KOLLO-231157 format. One record per residue: residue in one letter; x, y negated, z negated of N, C-alpha, C in turn. Coordinates in nm, 2 decimals. Each point is the difference from the previous one (the first is absolute). Example, Ala and Ser with C-alpha at 12.3 -4.5 7.8 and 13.67 -1.06 7.14 Angstrom:
+---------+--------+--------+--------+--------+--------+--------+--------+--------+--------+
| residuo |     nu |     nv |     nw |    cau |    cav |    caw |     cu |     cv |     cw |
+---------+--------+--------+--------+--------+--------+--------+--------+--------+--------+
|       A |   1.32 |   0.57 |  -0.78 |  -0.09 |  -0.12 |   0.00 |   0.09 |  -0.12 |   0.00 |
|       S |  -0.04 |  -0.11 |   0.07 |   0.09 |  -0.11 |   0.00 |  -0.08 |  -0.11 |  -0.08 |
+---------+--------+--------+--------+--------+--------+--------+--------+--------+--------+
% end
This chain:
+---------+--------+--------+--------+--------+--------+--------+--------+--------+--------+
| residuo |     nu |     nv |     nw |    cau |    cav |    caw |     cu |     cv |     cw |
+---------+--------+--------+--------+--------+--------+--------+--------+--------+--------+
|       M |   9.30 | -16.19 | -15.06 |  -0.06 |  -0.02 |  -0.13 |  -0.11 |   0.10 |  -0.03 |
|       T |   0.01 |   0.07 |  -0.11 |  -0.10 |   0.09 |  -0.04 |  -0.11 |  -0.07 |  -0.08 |
|       T |  -0.13 |   0.02 |   0.05 |  -0.11 |  -0.06 |  -0.07 |  -0.06 |   0.09 |  -0.10 |
|       A |  -0.09 |  -0.05 |  -0.09 |  -0.06 |   0.08 |  -0.10 |  -0.08 |   0.12 |   0.07 |
|       A |  -0.06 |  -0.03 |   0.12 |  -0.08 |   0.10 |   0.07 |   0.09 |   0.11 |   0.05 |
|       D |   0.13 |  -0.04 |   0.05 |   0.09 |   0.10 |   0.04 |   0.05 |   0.08 |  -0.11 |
|       A |   0.03 |  -0.06 |  -0.12 |   0.05 |   0.07 |  -0.11 |  -0.10 |   0.11 |  -0.06 |
|       L |  -0.13 |  -0.04 |   0.01 |  -0.11 |   0.09 |  -0.03 |   0.00 |   0.12 |   0.08 |
|       L |   0.00 |  -0.03 |   0.14 |   0.00 |   0.12 |   0.09 |   0.13 |   0.09 |  -0.02 |
|       D |   0.11 |  -0.07 |  -0.02 |   0.13 |   0.08 |  -0.02 |  -0.02 |   0.09 |  -0.13 |
|       R |  -0.06 |  -0.06 |  -0.10 |  -0.01 |   0.09 |  -0.12 |  -0.09 |   0.12 |   0.02 |
|       K |  -0.10 |  -0.02 |   0.07 |  -0.10 |   0.11 |   0.04 |   0.08 |   0.10 |   0.09 |
|       I |   0.07 |  -0.04 |   0.10 |   0.09 |   0.08 |   0.08 |   0.09 |   0.08 |  -0.08 |
|       D |   0.06 |  -0.06 |  -0.10 |   0.10 |   0.07 |  -0.07 |  -0.07 |   0.10 |  -0.10 |
|       V |  -0.12 |  -0.02 |  -0.05 |  -0.07 |   0.10 |  -0.07 |  -0.02 |   0.12 |   0.08 |
|       C |  -0.05 |  -0.03 |   0.13 |  -0.03 |   0.11 |   0.10 |   0.13 |   0.08 |   0.02 |
|       F |   0.11 |  -0.06 |   0.03 |   0.12 |   0.06 |   0.02 |   0.04 |   0.09 |  -0.10 |
|       G |  -0.01 |  -0.05 |  -0.12 |   0.04 |   0.08 |  -0.12 |  -0.09 |   0.12 |  -0.02 |
|       Q |  -0.13 |  -0.01 |   0.04 |  -0.09 |   0.11 |  -0.01 |   0.03 |   0.10 |   0.10 |
|       A |   0.04 |  -0.04 |   0.12 |   0.03 |   0.09 |   0.11 |   0.13 |   0.07 |  -0.01 |
|       D |   0.10 |  -0.07 |  -0.06 |   0.14 |   0.06 |  -0.01 |   0.00 |   0.10 |  -0.12 |
|       L |  -0.07 |   0.12 |   0.03 |  -0.02 |   0.10 |  -0.10 |   0.13 |   0.04 |  -0.07 |
|       D |   0.11 |   0.03 |   0.07 |   0.12 |   0.05 |  -0.05 |   0.10 |  -0.11 |  -0.05 |
|       R |  -0.05 |  -0.13 |   0.01 |   0.08 |  -0.10 |  -0.05 |   0.14 |  -0.02 |   0.06 |
|       D |   0.02 |   0.03 |   0.12 |   0.12 |  -0.01 |   0.07 |   0.01 |  -0.13 |   0.07 |
|       G |  -0.09 |  -0.09 |   0.00 |   0.02 |  -0.13 |   0.06 |  -0.05 |  -0.01 |   0.14 |
|       V |  -0.05 |   0.11 |   0.05 |  -0.06 |  -0.01 |   0.13 |  -0.13 |   0.10 |   0.00 |
|       I |  -0.08 |  -0.04 |   0.11 |  -0.13 |   0.08 |   0.01 |   0.03 |   0.09 |   0.13 |
|       D |  -0.03 |   0.13 |  -0.01 |   0.02 |   0.08 |   0.10 |  -0.14 |   0.08 |   0.02 |
|       A |   0.01 |   0.10 |   0.10 |  -0.13 |   0.08 |   0.02 |  -0.03 |   0.08 |  -0.12 |
|       T |   0.09 |   0.05 |  -0.07 |  -0.02 |   0.08 |  -0.11 |  -0.08 |  -0.09 |  -0.12 |
|       D |   0.05 |  -0.11 |  -0.01 |  -0.06 |  -0.10 |  -0.10 |  -0.15 |  -0.02 |   0.04 |
|       I |  -0.03 |  -0.03 |   0.12 |  -0.13 |  -0.04 |   0.05 |  -0.10 |   0.13 |  -0.02 |
|       L |   0.05 |   0.12 |   0.05 |  -0.08 |   0.12 |  -0.02 |  -0.02 |   0.03 |  -0.14 |
|       G |   0.11 |  -0.01 |  -0.08 |   0.00 |   0.02 |  -0.14 |  -0.10 |  -0.08 |  -0.07 |
|       L |  -0.02 |  -0.13 |   0.03 |  -0.10 |  -0.08 |  -0.06 |  -0.14 |   0.03 |   0.04 |
|       A |  -0.02 |   0.04 |   0.12 |  -0.13 |   0.06 |   0.05 |  -0.03 |   0.12 |  -0.07 |
|       S |   0.10 |   0.08 |  -0.03 |  -0.03 |   0.13 |  -0.08 |  -0.03 |  -0.03 |  -0.14 |
|       R |   0.06 |  -0.10 |  -0.06 |  -0.04 |  -0.04 |  -0.14 |  -0.14 |  -0.05 |  -0.01 |
|       V |  -0.04 |  -0.08 |   0.10 |  -0.14 |  -0.04 |   0.01 |  -0.09 |   0.12 |   0.01 |
|       I |   0.03 |   0.08 |   0.09 |  -0.08 |   0.12 |   0.02 |  -0.02 |   0.08 |  -0.13 |
|       D |   0.12 |   0.03 |  -0.06 |   0.00 |   0.07 |  -0.13 |  -0.07 |  -0.06 |  -0.10 |
|       A |   0.01 |  -0.14 |  -0.02 |  -0.07 |  -0.07 |  -0.11 |  -0.15 |   0.01 |   0.03 |
|       S |  -0.05 |   0.01 |   0.12 |  -0.14 |   0.01 |   0.03 |  -0.06 |   0.13 |  -0.03 |
|       G |   0.08 |   0.11 |   0.00 |  -0.04 |   0.14 |  -0.03 |  -0.04 |   0.06 |   0.12 |
|       A |   0.01 |  -0.06 |   0.11 |  -0.05 |   0.06 |   0.13 |   0.10 |   0.11 |   0.04 |
|       A |  -0.05 |   0.10 |   0.06 |   0.09 |   0.10 |   0.07 |   0.07 |  -0.06 |   0.11 |
|       F |   0.13 |   0.03 |   0.02 |   0.07 |  -0.06 |   0.11 |  -0.05 |   0.03 |   0.14 |
|       D |  -0.08 |   0.11 |   0.01 |  -0.06 |   0.03 |   0.14 |  -0.15 |  -0.06 |   0.01 |
|       A |  -0.04 |  -0.09 |  -0.10 |  -0.13 |  -0.05 |   0.00 |   0.00 |  -0.12 |   0.11 |
|       P |  -0.11 |  -0.04 |   0.06 |   0.00 |  -0.09 |   0.10 |   0.06 |  -0.13 |  -0.04 |
|       E |  -0.04 |  -0.04 |  -0.12 |   0.04 |  -0.13 |  -0.05 |   0.15 |   0.00 |  -0.03 |
|       A |   0.06 |   0.11 |  -0.04 |   0.15 |   0.01 |  -0.02 |   0.07 |  -0.01 |   0.14 |
|       T |  -0.06 |   0.08 |   0.09 |   0.06 |   0.00 |   0.14 |   0.00 |  -0.15 |   0.05 |
|       A |  -0.11 |  -0.07 |  -0.02 |  -0.01 |  -0.14 |   0.05 |   0.10 |  -0.08 |  -0.08 |
|       M |   0.03 |   0.02 |  -0.13 |   0.10 |  -0.08 |  -0.07 |   0.14 |   0.03 |   0.06 |
|       L |   0.03 |   0.13 |   0.03 |   0.13 |   0.03 |   0.05 |   0.02 |  -0.06 |   0.14 |
|       A |  -0.11 |   0.00 |   0.09 |   0.00 |  -0.06 |   0.13 |   0.03 |  -0.15 |  -0.02 |
|       A |  -0.07 |  -0.06 |  -0.09 |   0.03 |  -0.14 |  -0.02 |   0.14 |  -0.03 |  -0.04 |
|       A |   0.05 |   0.08 |  -0.08 |   0.14 |  -0.02 |  -0.06 |   0.09 |   0.02 |   0.13 |
|       Q |  -0.02 |   0.09 |   0.09 |   0.09 |   0.03 |   0.11 |  -0.01 |  -0.12 |   0.10 |
|       G |  -0.13 |  -0.05 |   0.01 |  -0.01 |  -0.13 |   0.09 |   0.07 |  -0.11 |  -0.07 |
|       W |  -0.01 |  -0.02 |  -0.13 |   0.08 |  -0.10 |  -0.07 |   0.15 |   0.01 |   0.03 |
|       W |   0.04 |   0.12 |  -0.02 |   0.15 |   0.03 |   0.02 |   0.04 |  -0.04 |   0.14 |
|       R |  -0.08 |   0.05 |   0.10 |   0.04 |  -0.04 |   0.14 |   0.01 |  -0.14 |   0.02 |
|       A |  -0.09 |  -0.08 |  -0.05 |  -0.01 |  -0.15 |   0.00 |   0.13 |  -0.06 |  -0.07 |
|       L |   0.03 |   0.06 |  -0.11 |   0.12 |  -0.06 |  -0.07 |   0.12 |   0.02 |   0.08 |
|       V |   0.02 |   0.13 |   0.06 |   0.12 |   0.02 |   0.08 |   0.01 |  -0.09 |   0.13 |
|       A |  -0.13 |  -0.01 |   0.06 |  -0.01 |  -0.08 |   0.12 |   0.02 |  -0.14 |  -0.01 |
|       D |  -0.05 |  -0.06 |  -0.11 |  -0.01 |  -0.14 |  -0.01 |   0.09 |  -0.06 |  -0.11 |
|       F |   0.04 |   0.09 |  -0.10 |   0.08 |  -0.07 |  -0.11 |   0.15 |   0.05 |   0.01 |
|       D |   0.03 |   0.11 |   0.06 |   0.13 |   0.06 |  -0.01 |   0.10 |  -0.06 |   0.10 |
|       T |   0.05 |  -0.12 |  -0.04 |   0.07 |  -0.08 |   0.10 |   0.14 |   0.07 |   0.04 |
|       N |   0.06 |   0.08 |  -0.10 |   0.12 |   0.07 |   0.04 |  -0.01 |   0.13 |   0.05 |
|       R |  -0.13 |   0.05 |   0.02 |  -0.03 |   0.13 |   0.06 |   0.06 |   0.12 |  -0.07 |
|       D |   0.02 |   0.00 |  -0.14 |   0.05 |   0.11 |  -0.07 |  -0.10 |   0.08 |  -0.06 |
|       R |  -0.13 |  -0.02 |   0.02 |  -0.12 |   0.07 |  -0.04 |  -0.01 |  -0.01 |  -0.16 |
|       K |   0.05 |  -0.10 |  -0.05 |  -0.02 |  -0.04 |  -0.14 |  -0.03 |  -0.14 |  -0.01 |
|       I |  -0.09 |  -0.04 |  -0.08 |  -0.04 |  -0.14 |  -0.01 |   0.06 |  -0.06 |  -0.13 |
|       Q |   0.09 |  -0.09 |   0.02 |   0.07 |  -0.07 |  -0.11 |  -0.10 |  -0.11 |  -0.05 |
|       R |   0.02 |  -0.05 |  -0.12 |  -0.09 |  -0.09 |  -0.06 |  -0.01 |  -0.13 |   0.08 |
|       H |   0.11 |  -0.06 |   0.06 |   0.00 |  -0.11 |   0.08 |  -0.08 |   0.03 |   0.14 |
|       E |   0.01 |   0.12 |   0.05 |  -0.09 |   0.03 |   0.12 |  -0.15 |   0.01 |  -0.04 |
|       Y |  -0.02 |   0.06 |  -0.11 |  -0.14 |   0.01 |  -0.05 |  -0.06 |  -0.14 |  -0.02 |
|       R |   0.07 |  -0.08 |  -0.07 |  -0.04 |  -0.14 |  -0.03 |  -0.03 |  -0.07 |   0.13 |
|       A |   0.09 |  -0.01 |   0.09 |  -0.01 |  -0.07 |   0.13 |  -0.13 |   0.06 |   0.08 |
|       G |   0.00 |   0.13 |   0.00 |  -0.11 |   0.06 |   0.08 |  -0.13 |  -0.02 |  -0.07 |
|       M |  -0.02 |   0.01 |  -0.12 |  -0.12 |  -0.02 |  -0.07 |  -0.04 |  -0.15 |   0.01 |
|       R |   0.08 |  -0.09 |   0.00 |  -0.03 |  -0.14 |   0.02 |  -0.07 |  -0.02 |   0.14 |
|       L |   0.07 |   0.06 |   0.10 |  -0.06 |   0.00 |   0.13 |  -0.14 |   0.07 |   0.01 |
|       L |  -0.01 |   0.10 |  -0.06 |  -0.13 |   0.08 |   0.00 |  -0.11 |  -0.09 |  -0.06 |
|       A |   0.04 |  -0.06 |  -0.12 |  -0.09 |  -0.09 |  -0.06 |  -0.06 |  -0.12 |   0.08 |
|       Q |   0.08 |  -0.03 |   0.10 |  -0.03 |  -0.12 |   0.08 |  -0.06 |   0.04 |   0.14 |
|       A |   0.01 |   0.12 |   0.04 |  -0.04 |   0.04 |   0.13 |  -0.15 |   0.03 |   0.00 |
|       P |  -0.08 |  -0.06 |   0.08 |  -0.14 |   0.03 |   0.00 |  -0.02 |   0.14 |   0.04 |
|       G |  -0.08 |   0.06 |  -0.07 |  -0.04 |   0.14 |   0.03 |   0.10 |   0.11 |  -0.05 |
|       A |   0.12 |  -0.04 |  -0.05 |   0.09 |   0.10 |  -0.04 |  -0.04 |   0.08 |  -0.11 |
|       F |  -0.06 |  -0.06 |  -0.10 |  -0.04 |   0.07 |  -0.11 |  -0.11 |   0.11 |   0.04 |
|       D |  -0.09 |  -0.03 |   0.08 |  -0.10 |   0.09 |   0.06 |   0.07 |   0.11 |   0.06 |
|       D |   0.09 |  -0.03 |   0.08 |   0.07 |   0.11 |   0.09 |   0.09 |   0.09 |  -0.08 |
|       V |   0.07 |  -0.06 |  -0.11 |   0.11 |   0.07 |  -0.06 |  -0.04 |   0.06 |  -0.14 |
|       L |  -0.07 |  -0.10 |  -0.09 |  -0.02 |   0.04 |  -0.14 |  -0.14 |   0.03 |  -0.03 |
|       A |  -0.10 |  -0.04 |   0.08 |  -0.14 |   0.03 |  -0.03 |  -0.03 |   0.15 |   0.00 |
|       P |   0.07 |   0.08 |   0.10 |  -0.03 |   0.14 |  -0.01 |   0.05 |   0.07 |  -0.14 |
|       A |   0.10 |  -0.05 |  -0.05 |   0.05 |   0.04 |  -0.13 |  -0.10 |  -0.04 |  -0.11 |
|       A |  -0.04 |  -0.12 |   0.00 |  -0.10 |  -0.05 |  -0.09 |  -0.13 |   0.09 |   0.00 |
|       H |  -0.05 |   0.02 |   0.12 |  -0.12 |   0.09 |   0.01 |   0.03 |   0.13 |  -0.05 |
|       A |   0.12 |   0.06 |   0.04 |   0.04 |   0.14 |  -0.05 |   0.00 |   0.00 |  -0.15 |
|       V |   0.06 |  -0.10 |  -0.07 |   0.02 |   0.00 |  -0.14 |  -0.15 |  -0.01 |  -0.06 |
|       F |  -0.08 |  -0.08 |   0.06 |  -0.14 |  -0.01 |  -0.05 |  -0.07 |   0.13 |   0.00 |
|       R |   0.01 |   0.07 |   0.11 |  -0.06 |   0.14 |   0.01 |   0.06 |   0.09 |  -0.09 |
|       L |   0.12 |  -0.01 |  -0.04 |   0.06 |   0.09 |  -0.10 |  -0.04 |  -0.04 |  -0.14 |
|       M |  -0.01 |  -0.12 |  -0.02 |  -0.03 |  -0.05 |  -0.14 |  -0.16 |   0.04 |  -0.03 |
|       D |  -0.08 |   0.01 |   0.10 |  -0.14 |   0.02 |  -0.02 |  -0.03 |   0.14 |  -0.01 |
|       R |   0.05 |   0.06 |  -0.12 |  -0.01 |   0.14 |  -0.01 |  -0.14 |   0.06 |   0.00 |
|       D |  -0.10 |  -0.08 |  -0.06 |  -0.13 |   0.05 |   0.00 |  -0.08 |  -0.03 |   0.13 |
|       R |   0.06 |  -0.07 |   0.10 |  -0.06 |  -0.03 |   0.12 |  -0.12 |  -0.08 |   0.00 |
|       D |  -0.01 |  -0.09 |  -0.10 |  -0.12 |  -0.08 |  -0.02 |   0.02 |  -0.15 |   0.07 |
|       G |   0.11 |  -0.02 |   0.08 |   0.03 |  -0.12 |   0.06 |   0.05 |  -0.11 |  -0.09 |
|       R |   0.04 |   0.03 |  -0.12 |   0.03 |  -0.10 |  -0.11 |   0.13 |   0.06 |  -0.06 |
|       I |   0.08 |  -0.09 |  -0.06 |   0.11 |   0.04 |  -0.08 |  -0.03 |  -0.03 |  -0.15 |
|       S |   0.00 |   0.09 |  -0.08 |  -0.02 |  -0.02 |  -0.15 |   0.13 |  -0.04 |  -0.06 |
|       A |   0.01 |  -0.05 |  -0.12 |   0.12 |  -0.03 |  -0.07 |   0.09 |   0.12 |  -0.01 |
|       A |  -0.05 |   0.12 |  -0.03 |   0.08 |   0.12 |  -0.02 |   0.06 |   0.03 |   0.15 |
|       E |  -0.07 |   0.00 |   0.10 |   0.05 |   0.03 |   0.13 |   0.11 |  -0.10 |   0.03 |
|       F |  -0.02 |  -0.13 |  -0.04 |   0.10 |  -0.11 |   0.04 |   0.13 |   0.04 |  -0.08 |
|       W |  -0.02 |   0.04 |  -0.12 |   0.11 |   0.04 |  -0.09 |   0.11 |   0.10 |   0.07 |
|       D |  -0.08 |   0.10 |   0.06 |   0.08 |   0.10 |   0.07 |   0.09 |  -0.05 |   0.11 |
|       F |  -0.07 |  -0.09 |   0.07 |   0.07 |  -0.07 |   0.12 |   0.12 |  -0.07 |  -0.07 |
|       Q |  -0.02 |  -0.07 |  -0.10 |   0.10 |  -0.09 |  -0.06 |   0.12 |   0.08 |  -0.06 |
|       R |  -0.03 |   0.12 |  -0.05 |   0.11 |   0.08 |  -0.05 |   0.09 |   0.05 |   0.12 |
|       A |  -0.05 |   0.02 |   0.11 |   0.08 |   0.04 |   0.12 |   0.11 |  -0.12 |   0.03 |
|       F |  -0.04 |  -0.12 |  -0.04 |   0.09 |  -0.12 |   0.03 |   0.08 |  -0.03 |  -0.13 |
|       S |   0.00 |   0.09 |  -0.10 |   0.07 |  -0.03 |  -0.12 |  -0.06 |  -0.12 |  -0.08 |
|       S |  -0.11 |  -0.03 |   0.01 |  -0.06 |  -0.11 |  -0.08 |  -0.03 |   0.05 |  -0.14 |
|       T |  -0.01 |  -0.09 |  -0.09 |  -0.04 |   0.04 |  -0.14 |  -0.15 |   0.00 |  -0.01 |
|       E |  -0.05 |   0.06 |  -0.10 |  -0.15 |  -0.01 |  -0.01 |  -0.05 |  -0.13 |  -0.04 |
|       P |   0.07 |  -0.08 |  -0.07 |  -0.06 |  -0.14 |  -0.02 |   0.01 |  -0.08 |   0.13 |
|       A |   0.11 |   0.02 |   0.08 |   0.00 |  -0.07 |   0.13 |  -0.11 |   0.05 |   0.09 |
|       A |  -0.03 |   0.12 |  -0.01 |  -0.12 |   0.05 |   0.09 |  -0.13 |  -0.05 |  -0.05 |
|       R |  -0.03 |   0.00 |  -0.12 |  -0.11 |  -0.08 |  -0.06 |  -0.02 |  -0.14 |   0.05 |
|       F |   0.12 |  -0.07 |  -0.02 |   0.00 |  -0.14 |   0.05 |  -0.04 |  -0.01 |   0.14 |
|       A |   0.07 |   0.08 |   0.09 |  -0.02 |   0.00 |   0.14 |  -0.15 |   0.02 |   0.02 |
|       F |  -0.06 |   0.11 |  -0.05 |  -0.13 |   0.04 |   0.02 |  -0.10 |  -0.12 |  -0.02 |
|       E |   0.03 |  -0.06 |  -0.12 |  -0.09 |  -0.11 |  -0.04 |   0.01 |  -0.12 |   0.10 |
|       K |   0.12 |  -0.02 |   0.05 |   0.01 |  -0.12 |   0.09 |  -0.05 |   0.04 |   0.14 |
|       L |   0.01 |   0.13 |   0.04 |  -0.05 |   0.03 |   0.14 |  -0.14 |   0.02 |   0.01 |
|       D |  -0.07 |   0.03 |  -0.12 |  -0.14 |   0.02 |   0.00 |  -0.08 |  -0.14 |   0.01 |
|       T |   0.01 |  -0.06 |   0.12 |  -0.04 |  -0.13 |   0.02 |  -0.15 |  -0.03 |  -0.03 |
|       D |  -0.08 |   0.11 |   0.02 |  -0.14 |  -0.02 |  -0.02 |  -0.04 |   0.05 |  -0.13 |
|       R |   0.09 |   0.03 |  -0.09 |  -0.01 |   0.04 |  -0.13 |  -0.11 |   0.11 |  -0.03 |
|       D |   0.00 |   0.10 |   0.10 |  -0.10 |   0.10 |  -0.02 |   0.06 |   0.14 |  -0.07 |
|       G |   0.12 |  -0.01 |  -0.03 |   0.06 |   0.11 |  -0.07 |   0.06 |   0.10 |   0.08 |
|       V |   0.00 |  -0.02 |   0.14 |   0.07 |   0.09 |   0.09 |   0.06 |  -0.08 |   0.11 |
|       L |   0.08 |   0.06 |   0.09 |   0.06 |  -0.07 |   0.11 |  -0.05 |   0.06 |   0.13 |
|       S |  -0.05 |  -0.09 |   0.07 |  -0.05 |   0.04 |   0.14 |   0.11 |   0.00 |   0.10 |
|       E |  -0.02 |   0.07 |   0.11 |   0.10 |   0.01 |   0.10 |   0.05 |  -0.14 |   0.05 |
|       A |  -0.10 |  -0.09 |   0.00 |   0.03 |  -0.14 |   0.05 |   0.09 |  -0.07 |  -0.11 |
|       E |  -0.02 |   0.02 |  -0.13 |   0.07 |  -0.05 |  -0.10 |   0.15 |   0.05 |   0.01 |
|       V |   0.02 |   0.13 |   0.01 |   0.12 |   0.06 |   0.01 |   0.08 |  -0.04 |   0.13 |
|       L |  -0.07 |   0.00 |   0.11 |   0.07 |  -0.05 |   0.12 |   0.05 |  -0.15 |  -0.01 |
|       S |  -0.09 |  -0.08 |  -0.05 |   0.03 |  -0.14 |  -0.03 |   0.13 |  -0.02 |  -0.09 |
|       A |   0.00 |   0.09 |  -0.10 |   0.12 |   0.00 |  -0.09 |   0.12 |   0.04 |   0.07 |
|       F |  -0.01 |   0.10 |   0.08 |   0.12 |   0.05 |   0.07 |   0.05 |  -0.12 |   0.10 |
|       R |  -0.10 |  -0.04 |   0.07 |   0.03 |  -0.11 |   0.10 |   0.07 |  -0.12 |  -0.08 |
|       G |  -0.07 |  -0.05 |  -0.10 |   0.06 |  -0.11 |  -0.08 |   0.14 |   0.02 |  -0.05 |
|       F |   0.02 |   0.13 |  -0.06 |   0.13 |   0.03 |  -0.06 |   0.11 |  -0.01 |   0.11 |
|       Y |  -0.03 |   0.06 |   0.12 |   0.11 |   0.01 |   0.10 |   0.00 |  -0.12 |   0.09 |
|       T |  -0.08 |  -0.09 |   0.00 |   0.00 |  -0.11 |   0.10 |  -0.02 |  -0.14 |  -0.06 |
|       S |  -0.07 |  -0.01 |  -0.11 |  -0.04 |  -0.13 |  -0.04 |   0.11 |  -0.08 |  -0.08 |
|       T |   0.01 |  -0.13 |   0.03 |   0.10 |  -0.08 |  -0.08 |  -0.08 |  -0.09 |  -0.09 |
|       D |  -0.13 |   0.03 |  -0.02 |  -0.08 |  -0.08 |  -0.09 |   0.02 |   0.05 |  -0.15 |
|       P |   0.04 |  -0.08 |  -0.07 |   0.03 |   0.05 |  -0.14 |  -0.13 |   0.04 |  -0.09 |
|       H |  -0.11 |  -0.04 |   0.07 |  -0.13 |   0.04 |  -0.09 |  -0.07 |   0.11 |   0.07 |
|       H |   0.06 |   0.07 |   0.10 |  -0.06 |   0.10 |   0.08 |  -0.01 |   0.12 |  -0.10 |
|       V |  -0.12 |   0.07 |   0.00 |  -0.02 |   0.11 |  -0.10 |   0.09 |   0.11 |   0.03 |
|       G |   0.04 |   0.03 |   0.13 |   0.08 |   0.10 |   0.05 |   0.14 |   0.00 |  -0.07 |
|       N |   0.04 |  -0.12 |  -0.05 |   0.13 |   0.00 |  -0.07 |   0.01 |   0.09 |  -0.12 |
|       F |  -0.13 |   0.04 |  -0.05 |  -0.01 |   0.08 |  -0.12 |  -0.01 |   0.15 |   0.04 |
|       L |   0.02 |   0.04 |   0.12 |  -0.02 |   0.15 |   0.03 |   0.07 |   0.08 |  -0.09 |
|       F |   0.12 |  -0.03 |  -0.04 |   0.09 |   0.08 |  -0.10 |   0.00 |  -0.07 |  -0.13 |
|       G |  -0.11 |  -0.05 |  -0.05 |   0.00 |  -0.07 |  -0.12 |   0.07 |  -0.13 |   0.00 |
|       D |   0.06 |  -0.03 |  -0.11 |   0.07 |  -0.13 |  -0.01 |   0.15 |   0.01 |   0.04 |
|       A |   0.02 |   0.08 |   0.11 |   0.14 |   0.04 |   0.03 |   0.07 |  -0.13 |   0.05 |
|       L |  -0.05 |  -0.10 |   0.03 |   0.07 |  -0.12 |   0.05 |   0.04 |  -0.10 |  -0.10 |
|       N |  -0.04 |   0.02 |  -0.13 |   0.05 |  -0.09 |  -0.11 |   0.09 |   0.07 |  -0.09 |
+---------+--------+--------+--------+--------+--------+--------+--------+--------+--------+
% end
């Protein structure tokens, strides 16, 4: 029996799968993951040999290795939707899995978004990140407002990391992380 919490997590997982399947062929492969990392780097305006871009590419490679090792049940080096869903459900429940697998990417994204290196993400910097994931400008504005939990007009690294963690692991329908990509779940 699927609970409302399971359905929420599945919707978030499906959003992620759709974002990662860049060529829309129904599977995620290494080209998709590195392509998504490249889109994030490009949206940030960073040079591809900049340290923050190199960190993003390394995080993407680590994510790909984890996907193949833990999600690819038929060992074809392609992650099908059902494999991704099953693997992400396990990742969401495993203590420390987010920190080991997805936190490096969240930190790398933060460093890329923070173009002026002030330790905070402005609404304009956040919009660049959202464009890399094919979000609309209204969705990005909505997400920014939700994620700015202290209402200071910028996103701290803690707010961004909490949003990533919540989006990928939380089954709480009220968790602010559900809005990482705007109102994508409704």
